[in-house]
GUGUKE-335944 format. One line per 3 residues: number of its first residue (from 1); their letters; for each residue z, x, y of C-alpha. Coordinates in pm, 1 decimal, decimal comma. Layout:
NUM) a) Z:X:Y; ...
This chain:
1) mnn) 6189,1:26111,7:15936,0; 6409,9:26271,6:16203,1; 6110,2:26300,5:16433,5
4) eie) 6030,0:25929,8:16384,7; 6389,9:25835,4:16461,9; 6382,8:26035,2:16786,4
7) iwk) 6051,3:25875,9:16887,1; 6203,5:25528,9:16851,0; 6529,4:25624,6:17018,7
10) nae) 6347,5:25758,5:17325,2; 6065,2:25504,4:17341,9; 6030,9:25320,7:17672,3
13) llt) 5902,6:25019,4:17478,9; 6248,8:24959,0:17333,3; 6512,8:24773,1:17526,7
16) tee) 6858,0:24921,1:17578,5; 6994,4:24675,9:17322,0; 6734,5:24778,1:17063,5
19) ksq) 6813,4:25147,2:17113,5; 7183,0:25076,6:17074,0; 7110,7:24915,3:16736,7
22) inq) 6968,7:25247,2:16615,8; 7278,0:25431,8:16739,9; 7502,2:25184,3:16556,1
25) yse) 7334,9:25239,8:16218,2; 7535,2:25416,6:15948,9; 7367,9:25721,7:15799,4
28) ael) 7248,8:25519,7:15499,0; 7117,7:25238,9:15722,2; 6937,1:25489,3:15942,9
31) ida) 6766,1:25650,5:15645,6; 6661,4:25313,0:15506,0; 6538,1:25174,1:15841,2
34) fag) 6306,7:25472,1:15887,9; 6211,6:25530,3:15524,0; 5843,8:25455,1:15560,9
37) elg) 5675,7:25130,8:15665,5; 5776,7:24776,8:15575,4; 5563,9:24692,8:15274,7
40) fgt) 5327,3:24397,0:15248,2; 5260,3:24258,6:14901,0; 5155,9:23934,6:14734,7
43) gga) 5484,6:23779,5:14851,0; 5417,0:23895,7:15206,1; 5672,8:24111,6:15384,1
46) rgl) 6046,6:24064,0:15356,6; 6333,3:24278,9:15476,4; 6644,1:24319,4:15686,8
49) igi) 6618,0:24227,7:16053,9; 6664,3:24534,3:16271,2; 6500,9:24823,9:16450,3
52) gpn) 6281,3:25072,4:16268,0; 5946,3:25070,2:16084,3; 6114,3:24949,3:15762,1
55) rln) 6278,2:24646,7:15926,1; 6163,1:24305,2:16050,2; 6136,1:24327,5:16429,1
58) rft) 5892,4:24245,9:16706,3; 5690,1:24561,4:16642,0; 5653,8:24528,8:16265,2
61) vsk) 5567,6:24157,9:16298,0; 5311,6:24238,1:16569,7; 5151,1:24507,3:16356,4
64) ltl) 5124,4:24279,8:16054,8; 4977,2:23997,9:16261,1; 4724,4:24219,6:16437,4
67) gva) 4612,5:24343,2:16095,9; 4579,8:23982,2:15979,3; 4375,3:23900,8:16290,9
70) kwl) 4135,7:24188,6:16226,0; 4103,7:24082,9:15862,4; 4027,7:23721,0:15951,2
73) lan) 3773,8:23812,4:16218,1; 3597,5:24048,9:15979,9; 3554,0:23764,7:15732,6
76) sag) 3480,0:23476,6:15969,3; 3302,4:23436,8:16301,6; 3570,4:23199,7:16427,0
79) srv) 3918,8:23164,5:16289,7; 4209,2:22919,7:16298,5; 4567,7:22983,9:16185,5
82) via) 4868,6:22755,1:16137,0; 5222,6:22889,9:16181,9; 5561,0:22752,4:16075,0
85) ydn) 5911,7:22896,5:16076,3; 6257,0:22837,5:15934,1; 6610,7:22847,9:16077,0
88) rym) 6674,7:23220,6:16040,9; 6760,6:23461,7:16317,9; 6441,5:23553,4:16508,3
91) ske) 6220,2:23315,2:16307,4; 6105,2:23115,7:16609,1; 6056,0:23434,8:16812,3
94) fas) 5851,0:23596,8:16535,9; 5639,8:23280,6:16508,2; 5573,4:23288,1:16883,0
97) lsa) 5486,2:23659,7:16876,8; 5246,7:23604,9:16588,4; 5074,8:23321,2:16774,5
100) qil) 5035,8:23531,1:17089,4; 4893,1:23828,2:16896,1; 4639,4:23603,6:16722,9
103) maq) 4537,8:23419,0:17038,9; 4490,1:23750,3:17221,5; 4227,4:23828,0:16956,8
106) gie) 4050,3:23497,0:17020,2; 4192,5:23313,0:16720,0; 4285,7:22946,4:16751,6
109) vfc) 4649,3:22882,7:16661,9; 4848,5:22571,5:16573,8; 5225,8:22601,1:16546,4
112) fei) 5489,2:22348,9:16441,1; 5718,6:22274,1:16733,9; 6029,3:22239,6:16516,4
115) lmp) 6151,0:22392,1:16191,7; 5917,7:22291,7:15912,2; 5918,8:22375,9:15539,0
118) tpl) 5680,2:22605,6:15357,6; 5507,6:22315,9:15171,8; 5426,9:22151,8:15507,4
121) lsf) 5267,3:22478,4:15618,4; 5061,7:22485,4:15297,7; 4951,3:22126,6:15357,0
124) avr) 4873,0:22186,0:15724,8; 4637,1:22474,8:15645,8; 4401,9:22240,0:15464,3
127) yle) 4467,1:21939,5:15687,9; 4367,4:22139,9:15997,8; 4088,2:22323,7:15812,6
130) ada) 4245,9:22657,2:15900,1; 4153,0:22998,2:15765,1; 4511,2:23108,2:15707,6
133) gim) 4874,5:23014,2:15748,3; 5181,3:23218,3:15840,8; 5532,9:23119,2:15736,6
136) ita) 5823,0:23303,4:15895,3; 6099,5:23287,1:15636,2; 6301,5:23495,0:15392,6
139) shn) 6332,7:23193,4:15164,2; 6669,5:23203,2:14985,7; 6764,5:23561,4:15078,1
142) pke) 7091,8:23632,7:15264,0; 7111,2:23560,8:15638,0; 7051,6:23925,7:15733,5
145) yng) 6692,5:23899,0:15607,3; 6372,2:23751,3:15737,1; 6016,6:23753,0:15612,1
148) ykl) 5648,8:23694,2:15676,1; 5445,9:23497,8:15419,8; 5069,1:23470,6:15449,9
151) ynn) 4861,5:23183,4:15311,2; 4489,7:23166,9:15243,4; 4249,5:22892,9:15347,0
154) fga) 4357,6:22649,4:15076,7; 4728,1:22692,4:15141,4; 4834,4:22927,6:14861,2
157) qll) 4999,2:23265,7:14899,7; 4758,4:23556,4:14874,4; 4651,1:23681,4:14534,3
160) pde) 4649,7:24058,2:14465,9; 4279,0:24099,8:14542,5; 4323,5:23923,9:14876,8
163) ves) 4618,1:24149,3:14964,8; 4412,3:24451,2:14864,9; 4138,1:24347,9:15106,1
166) llp) 4393,3:24287,8:15386,4; 4591,5:24614,1:15366,8; 4323,1:24843,6:15515,4
169) fie) 4311,1:24622,9:15826,1; 4687,9:24653,9:15871,1; 4657,6:25030,6:15832,3
172) tvg) 4388,4:25050,2:16103,0; 4637,4:24909,9:16354,5; 4802,5:25252,8:16354,4
175) atl) 5157,4:25327,5:16460,4; 5407,2:25042,3:16438,2; 5566,7:25139,7:16768,2
178) qey) 5299,7:25069,5:17027,7; 5220,9:24833,1:17313,0; 5052,8:24522,2:17174,3
181) qya) 4834,7:24271,9:17353,7; 4985,5:23923,1:17371,2; 4822,0:23605,5:17498,5
184) ett) 5000,0:23434,7:17785,6; 4924,8:23085,6:17657,9; 5114,2:22893,8:17390,4
187) aqp) 4982,2:22771,3:17058,5; 4865,6:22414,7:17007,0; 5124,1:22190,7:16843,9
190) vpe) 5056,1:22071,3:16491,0; 4984,7:21699,6:16536,9; 5231,8:21440,1:16412,3
193) acv) 4946,7:21291,8:16209,6; 4961,9:21598,7:15984,1; 5326,1:21534,4:15891,4
196) aay) 5256,2:21163,0:15841,6; 4962,6:21244,1:15614,1; 5182,9:21473,8:15405,6
199) iaq) 5449,0:21204,1:15360,1; 5178,3:20956,1:15259,6; 5071,0:21197,9:14986,2
202) ver) 5428,9:21230,3:14862,2; 5451,3:20849,5:14839,2; 5142,2:20850,6:14617,0
205) llh) 5330,8:21058,2:14360,0; 5578,0:20772,3:14313,4; 5552,9:20445,9:14121,1
208) pqy) 5574,7:20140,8:14349,8; 5696,5:19918,2:14065,1; 6032,2:20097,7:14084,2
211) rdd) 6078,1:20071,4:14460,8; 6334,0:19790,0:14430,0; 6548,1:20023,4:14219,8
214) yak) 6554,3:20307,8:14472,6; 6848,9:20170,1:14667,4; 7051,9:20140,8:14346,1
217) vsi) 7068,0:20515,4:14290,1; 7310,6:20707,4:14512,3; 7189,4:21046,6:14630,1
220) gys) 7359,3:21339,2:14798,8; 7140,6:21588,9:14986,4; 7183,9:21919,9:15168,6
223) pqh) 6916,8:22136,4:15336,1; 7154,8:22436,1:15348,8; 7106,9:22448,5:15729,6
226) gtg) 6732,9:22495,7:15674,6; 6398,6:22327,1:15723,1; 6460,5:22046,1:15475,5
229) gsi) 6673,4:21878,0:15738,5; 6359,7:21827,6:15949,4; 6165,8:21632,3:15689,0
232) vpr) 6357,5:21527,3:15374,6; 6555,6:21245,8:15544,2; 6228,8:21105,8:15675,8
235) vfa) 6065,7:21129,6:15332,1; 6359,3:20947,1:15173,8; 6351,5:20675,2:15438,8
238) ecg) 5974,8:20616,6:15429,8; 5964,6:20618,8:15050,2; 6244,1:20360,3:15031,0
241) ftn) 6547,9:20566,1:14925,2; 6815,6:20417,0:15148,5; 7131,0:20504,7:14955,0
244) vty) 7141,7:20869,6:15064,7; 7444,2:21064,5:15184,6; 7378,8:21382,9:15379,3
247) vae) 7617,8:21677,9:15382,7; 7696,9:21661,9:15754,0; 7826,9:22018,4:15774,0
250) qmp) 7500,3:22163,6:15638,3; 7245,4:21942,4:15814,5; 7221,6:22128,2:16149,6
253) sde) 6991,3:22427,4:16175,8; 7210,1:22738,1:16172,1; 7091,0:23098,1:16150,1
256) qfs) 7438,2:23202,1:16033,7; 7447,0:22953,4:15744,7; 7803,0:22887,2:15857,4
259) atk) 7892,6:22602,5:15621,3; 7751,6:22737,0:15296,0; 7846,5:23027,5:15072,2
262) san) 7491,7:23052,2:14940,3; 7163,4:22897,4:15052,0; 7002,3:22967,7:14714,5
265) pen) 6989,4:22655,7:14490,4; 6994,5:22882,9:14185,0; 7347,7:22985,0:14281,9
268) pqa) 7615,2:22725,3:14192,8; 7794,8:22814,0:14518,9; 7514,7:22632,0:14703,2
271) feq) 7650,1:22308,8:14553,1; 8014,3:22342,7:14658,3; 7995,8:22104,3:14955,4
274) lle) 7763,7:21868,3:14769,3; 8003,9:21853,5:14477,6; 8289,2:21761,1:14711,8
277) yge) 8079,0:21475,6:14853,0; 7970,8:21374,5:14505,6; 8321,5:21357,5:14364,0
280) rlq) 8452,7:21166,7:14663,4; 8167,5:20914,2:14672,9; 8075,1:20908,6:14301,8
283) ldv) 7711,7:20990,7:14378,8; 7456,2:20971,3:14096,3; 7245,5:21274,1:14180,0
286) llt) 7288,1:21577,3:14408,8; 6987,2:21754,7:14559,0; 6963,9:22068,6:14769,7
289) tdp) 6675,1:22272,0:14904,8; 6668,2:22635,8:15011,5; 6608,3:22732,0:15379,2
292) dad) 6229,5:22693,1:15367,6; 6250,2:22395,1:15128,4; 6023,9:22525,6:14857,9
295) rlg) 6298,1:22544,4:14589,7; 6502,3:22250,2:14466,9; 6838,2:22242,7:14293,0
298) agv) 6963,7:21925,6:14123,4; 7297,3:21809,2:13984,0; 7358,6:21491,0:13785,5
301) ryq) 7678,5:21291,0:13738,7; 7733,7:21275,5:13363,6; 8042,1:21160,7:13174,8
304) gsy) 8267,4:21187,0:13478,4; 8156,3:21526,1:13613,6; 7844,6:21697,0:13743,4
307) qll) 7596,9:21898,4:13541,5; 7372,4:22131,4:13741,0; 7021,9:22141,9:13595,7
310) sgn) 6840,0:22469,5:13547,2; 6480,8:22509,8:13658,9; 6373,6:22507,9:13294,8
313) qlg) 6559,7:22183,8:13225,0; 6430,1:21997,6:13529,6; 6076,5:22120,7:13461,7
316) alv) 6088,9:21980,7:13107,2; 6229,3:21651,0:13237,1; 5943,0:21616,7:13485,7
319) vdy) 5684,6:21684,5:13214,2; 5849,8:21419,1:12996,7; 5858,7:21171,7:13285,3
322) llq) 5487,0:21220,7:13348,7; 5409,4:21159,0:12982,1; 5614,5:20839,5:12988,8
325) hgv) 5400,1:20719,3:13277,7; 5056,9:20757,2:13128,4; 4972,4:21119,6:13207,6
328) ddg) 4819,5:21218,6:12874,8; 4533,5:21447,1:12978,7; 4548,4:21763,3:13186,9
331) tvv) 4720,6:22098,8:13220,3; 5082,4:22198,4:13276,4; 5114,7:22545,9:13425,7
334) kti) 5420,9:22765,7:13385,3; 5502,0:23133,7:13432,0; 5555,9:23379,7:13147,1
337) vts) 5930,7:23400,4:13224,5; 5975,0:23023,1:13212,5; 6127,0:22863,5:12900,4
340) dfg) 5901,4:22719,7:12631,0; 6095,0:22390,2:12645,2; 5865,5:22210,8:12887,0
343) aav) 5561,7:22356,4:12712,7; 5673,7:22207,6:12380,8; 5719,1:21866,5:12543,4
346) ark) 5378,4:21893,2:12709,6; 5190,6:21994,7:12396,1; 5341,0:21716,3:12187,5
349) ggl) 5222,9:21472,5:12454,6; 4866,8:21604,7:12435,2; 4872,3:21821,3:12746,5
352) vvh) 4732,9:22173,4:12766,8; 4975,8:22449,9:12869,5; 4857,2:22744,7:13075,8
355) etl) 5071,2:23051,0:13148,8; 5055,8:23272,3:13456,9; 5235,3:23581,5:13577,5
358) tgf) 5554,1:23536,4:13775,9; 5477,4:23418,9:14129,0; 5387,4:23069,5:14236,8
361) kyi) 5069,7:23199,2:14399,3; 4915,4:23205,7:14052,1; 5009,9:22843,7:13987,0
364) gaf) 4872,8:22742,0:14327,9; 4548,7:22928,4:14265,3; 4506,0:22761,5:13923,9
367) ahq) 4569,2:22417,5:14072,4; 4305,6:22480,7:14338,9; 4038,9:22664,1:14140,6
370) enp) 4032,2:22416,9:13856,2; 3933,7:22054,8:13906,7; 4250,1:21916,8:14075,7
373) kqf) 4240,9:21619,6:13837,8; 4300,2:21863,6:13552,2; 4617,4:22001,5:13710,2
376) vfg) 4918,2:21791,1:13613,7; 5226,1:21992,5:13701,4; 5325,6:22351,3:13770,1
379) yee) 5671,4:22501,8:13765,5; 5879,2:22815,6:13722,4; 6234,3:22876,1:13605,3
382) sfg) 6342,9:22983,4:13954,1; 6349,9:22620,9:14081,4; 5989,4:22599,5:14201,6
385) yll) 5781,9:22287,2:14119,7; 5448,4:22135,8:14220,5; 5282,4:21799,3:14159,4
388) gdf) 4962,1:21665,2:14307,4; 4669,4:21839,5:14473,5; 4769,6:21831,6:14839,0
391) vfd) 4995,4:22139,3:14848,2; 4931,2:22468,5:14669,2; 5274,0:22626,1:14678,3
394) kda) 5605,4:22514,2:14532,6; 5730,4:22202,0:14707,3; 6095,3:22096,5:14705,1
397) vqm) 6032,1:21817,4:14956,7; 5804,8:21618,3:14723,5; 6041,2:21695,5:14437,4
400) cav) 6335,3:21538,3:14623,7; 6149,5:21206,2:14613,0; 6027,3:21251,8:14254,6
403) vae) 6369,6:21343,3:14113,9; 6530,0:21056,9:14308,0; 6282,5:20816,7:14145,6
406) maa) 6350,0:20965,8:13802,9; 6723,3:20908,2:13854,6; 6655,9:20546,8:13956,5
409) fyk) 6425,8:20494,8:13657,6; 6689,9:20606,0:13410,6; 6975,5:20428,8:13589,9
412) rqg) 6798,5:20093,6:13550,8; 6806,9:20163,8:13175,5; 7177,3:20244,4:13183,7
415) ftl) 7166,5:20621,1:13147,9; 7105,0:20946,0:13339,0; 6872,6:21243,4:13354,8
418) vdr) 7121,1:21435,5:13140,8; 7116,7:21161,3:12877,1; 6739,0:21196,9:12862,4
421) leq) 6775,4:21575,1:12845,4; 7001,9:21540,8:12543,6; 6744,2:21315,7:12377,6
424) lya) 6479,4:21583,3:12432,2; 6708,1:21848,9:12284,1; 6758,8:21630,7:11977,3
427) efg) 6381,8:21604,0:11938,4; 6265,9:21953,8:12030,2; 6567,1:22174,5:11962,4
430) fyl) 6825,0:22318,8:12196,4; 6661,3:22561,4:12439,2; 6891,5:22804,1:12615,8
433) edl) 6818,8:23077,3:12868,4; 6992,3:23349,9:13064,2; 6892,5:23570,3:13355,8
436) wnl) 7032,4:23907,8:13457,3; 6971,6:24028,6:13812,4; 7067,0:24396,9:13810,7
439) qvs) 7118,7:24520,9:14167,3; 7036,3:24891,8:14145,1; 6849,7:25157,2:14342,5
442) tar) 6470,7:25160,2:14342,8; 6477,3:25475,7:14130,2; 6713,3:25314,3:13879,1
445) vqe) 6485,8:25008,3:13857,4; 6202,8:25226,7:13734,2; 6433,1:25422,5:13503,9
448) iyq) 6553,5:25104,7:13331,9; 6198,0:24975,1:13300,8; 6083,7:25299,4:13139,8
451) ifd) 6375,2:25294,8:12892,5; 6262,5:24955,8:12759,5; 5895,8:25051,7:12766,9
454) alp) 5963,1:25364,4:12559,3; 6156,5:25190,1:12280,8; 5988,6:25296,7:11951,9
457) ael) 5828,8:25036,8:11729,0; 6066,0:25127,6:11444,3; 6370,5:25037,8:11657,0
460) lla) 6211,0:24715,3:11778,3; 6121,5:24605,2:11424,8; 6469,0:24694,7:11299,1
463) ngi) 6608,9:24448,9:11555,1; 6370,4:24167,5:11465,6; 6118,3:24220,6:11746,6
466) vmk) 5767,4:24158,2:11616,9; 5554,4:24163,4:11932,6; 5551,8:24338,6:12269,6
469) ndy) 5340,5:24236,5:12569,0; 5283,3:24511,1:12825,7; 5124,8:24341,1:13124,0
472) qts) 5093,5:24666,4:13316,6; 4847,7:24801,5:13060,6; 4718,1:24457,8:12954,5
475) rqy) 4805,1:24530,2:12591,8; 4971,7:24314,4:12328,1; 5124,8:24500,4:12035,1
478) qlt) 5161,3:24314,2:11703,4; 5429,1:24542,1:11559,9; 5441,3:24408,7:11203,7
481) ear) 5067,3:24464,2:11166,0; 5041,4:24775,2:11386,1; 4763,4:24595,8:11571,9
484) eqv) 4675,8:24572,8:11943,4; 4481,0:24325,1:12151,5; 4396,9:24276,4:12517,5
487) ltl) 4599,5:24048,7:12748,1; 4388,6:23848,7:12991,4; 4639,4:23797,2:13273,7
490) pka) 4624,1:24025,8:13580,5; 4809,2:24354,8:13553,0; 5175,8:24355,0:13653,9
493) qvl) 5484,0:24561,6:13580,7; 5626,3:24326,7:13318,6; 5734,6:24373,3:12957,2
496) kfy) 5796,7:24084,0:12718,7; 5945,0:24122,6:12370,5; 5918,4:23848,2:12105,1
499) fsd) 6146,7:23805,7:11803,6; 6036,3:23662,0:11470,0; 6217,8:23331,5:11537,6
502) gsw) 6030,9:23276,6:11866,2; 6312,6:23397,8:12088,8; 6214,9:23645,5:12358,6
505) fci) 6331,0:23853,4:12648,2; 6134,4:23979,5:12943,9; 6196,6:24255,9:13196,8
508) rps) 6041,4:24304,9:13539,0; 6130,7:24462,2:13873,3; 6185,9:24217,9:14159,6
511) gte) 5897,5:24197,1:14403,6; 6121,6:24146,6:14707,8; 6452,3:24327,5:14643,9
514) pqi) 6582,4:24651,9:14482,4; 6674,7:24486,0:14155,7; 6542,9:24446,9:13803,8
517) kly) 6542,1:24112,3:13624,1; 6593,7:24046,8:13253,8; 6509,6:23699,7:13121,9
520) fav) 6632,8:23574,7:12782,7; 6518,5:23259,1:12600,4; 6615,1:23112,9:12263,5
523) qga) 6581,2:22787,5:12071,9; 6827,3:22662,2:11810,1; 6908,4:22337,8:11634,7
526) tni) 7233,8:22303,4:11828,8; 7398,9:22432,8:12144,3; 7635,6:22646,1:11936,2
529) esk) 7349,7:22799,7:11737,6; 7155,8:22876,5:12056,1; 7457,8:23035,4:12223,8
532) krl) 7509,5:23260,7:11923,2; 7143,8:23364,6:11921,3; 7143,8:23424,4:12295,8
535) ael) 7446,2:23651,4:12259,2; 7254,9:23854,3:11999,8; 6964,7:23905,6:12242,7
538) tdf) 7187,6:24005,5:12531,3; 7386,5:24237,8:12304,3; 7064,0:24415,7:12213,1
541) ats) 6970,0:24456,2:12579,2; 7318,9:24586,6:12655,0; 7290,3:24843,0:12377,5
544) vln) 6959,9:24964,0:12522,2; 7103,9:24996,2:12871,3; 7400,8:25192,1:12736,4
547) f) 7177,1:25417,1:12528,5
């Protein structure tokens, strides 16, 4: 490692400013920045911006893109790529570098001229008949991060087998620190007709018979300084939602995210400004998207205050809304860590429910590989949703319009989304979930995972656990019968434990950060009953961690 550090410090390719960044690193930062190469997985590459082979910088982005170029050219005589970027520090520069690397290899490149969300990139790949798409974003990560997401020719993130075929081409590029060949021309702009075609598809998801009601629902929206500000206001306007208030402080693009404590809709802090607007103006519904506008958070005014909806709750409400509007045949797709609430609603309405591993790429692939008419809706607990067959990644832009219409639909009947949620709880039982994000070292992540994996069957049974799914070995263990069977989903480092009453918890390492996630899900007749049961599950997990 010391030799690698000295090579970078003394390299003529680095500017004086870049070399000074290395000198300013703390010892821990220095070790991390040069601890191997920045990894590329099914979620692409994501990391801190900085100098070193384990950071996002002009060299690591160039290496990744040159590897992508070699991969595309090996699989196609002529190639075309679409590129988009968010508001983060260096996003536009990384997009430009990627375009120049690709064009130097003879690949045709289209690039959005302004910030544009991930779902628009997904749509543009198919609209422009491209072979791949590149999105420069770190999604909802803190401002110090950036990332590089790669999309296949139908606009979904790469599946594991596609990543496996790509990695050797990245490796053949060689050393990260080298002089790369860049084209001197600029990429072609993505035509305005592409954006217009996307908005037209969003409009088709709505019900024109309710258009007169759109202005009667008051909406608050924030893009959290990100890409949603480039497109959501236009979608609202063209779809007929005119009673929209925008959080002025968070509308401008800002790499520092100056006016928000969190740009992650899963974090209640992301709603602080929206809640101030909502209370002052008595808005009906509050909507916010993350920086690349693929995740949506929603809050609803209910009995004088605001209730923030979880991803599981909003997913179930969308399924119910579809059933109310004649969708009675098709498949709802959810991940294995998503609540069973929406699945119960779907099945009672006659829909098929299909489960995938965590990662929206699996939902996008299902929606594309099956007959699109069979795909009804896909969602995950982490605020990702997809309707229609024109985008194959989670899409918070389309969901802004859909949730706004749902709010208008219920308001015309004299109640809210939360009122409907309570009706569903009364019918299906009270579903309650919790999520632990344990920020620990990479070594500790694996240690915790192994502790849960090694729990003996006798201990599990003594605590009411009757089944264990080990997705890494593709085995399901029926503990009460001492019987095993094969799981059909792709292999992944995930464990899921089921209790006799249908409650479950799931554990998996994060794919993008040094943390391990524990998901808990219960169903009871009442909120109080569910809270008590949830506490029992979390107490068990705590006892294991303290063991």
